[in-house]
C-alpha positions, 0 to 999 in steps of 0.5 A: 123653530126658526130653521125647521120652518126654513128648511119646511118652505124649503121642501115645498118650494115650485122654481115654475111658479117662483119664475112666474111670480118674480114676474107678476110681481116686478122684481127687475132692475129698478122695479118695485119689487127689485131683487125679491127672491120666491119660492113659489109657494102658492098663499092657502099652502101657506096658510095650511104651514102657518100652523104649526109655528103659531108658538114661536115667540115674536122676538123669532118672528120678526127675524125670520120678516127680516127674510130676503125671502118673501114666502118667509117674509109672509109668514112671518106677518101671517104669524104676527097678526095671528100674535096680534089678535090673540094676544093682550093689550101689551102684545098687540101694543109690542107688534104694532109699534115692531111693525111699523119699525120693520115697513122696509120688510113689510115690501109689496104689496101682498105684504101690507095687504095681508096685515096693515088693516089687521095690525096697525088698523085694528090697534088705531081704531080706537086711537089718534090716527095721526101715526095715520096721517104720518104715513101717508107722508112717507116717501117708502110706497109700502107705508105710503100704501099702509097709511090706505090700507089700513081704515079699511079696518075702519070700513068694516067698522062703518067709518070712512073719515081716515080714508076720506082724508088719506085718500085726498093727500094720496090724489095725487101721488105719482105710484099706480100701487098708491093709485089702485089702492086708494080707487080701491077703498073709496069704492069699499067705503062707499060700499060698507058706509055709505055711497054719499059720500063717495060720489061726494068724493067724486064730484069734488075729484073725479076731473084730478083723479089718476084714471086707474085710481077713478076706475077702481073708485067706480066698480060698485057703482052704476051703469049711469053713474060709472059714465057720469065720472067717466066723461067727467060731465057735470 
């Protein structure tokens, strides 16, 4: 089934789109996606294609996840999410553990964003959150992004304590992709949980937040509040 999947994806490739995606996902030397290979297949097409492979075993899916081709890794993550959502507690635990063992293959922001909250966040919702704090301290960019994006699961259920704590941990992170992710989760915490939680965070940290993080965080606030925090007027 692995070869069948790879062959089908090969028939769907679009070299012109692939060239665009290589630039968009920063695959040049010393960029965060250095060396990644794209087939140029759009996400809706991948989502449609993946339905044919829902019966693939977790072991085979993990083999696909280790592919050097971006779209193949994305399909593997779609399949893992499906297996996780449909599986019993034993399957969920296996997928959660294998996901964290294979973070080096979940190595771009789109791959993290489509999977972290649905696997790591969902698995840890009623468990200790300590693994998230370990991820937030990782030297690996993608593990730090997994840490904050996993909290999106909690936000959607009305809880934002972990979002705030991990945002504090990542406040001085040097990478723009973390600035964006933290700002996004802070914005969602304010929108879905309690705006006062967001405002309290901003009152304390806005003068120290990277500008990108701040702009993402305040996106849904009133114009007056946006001006207040952008100007640091307290």
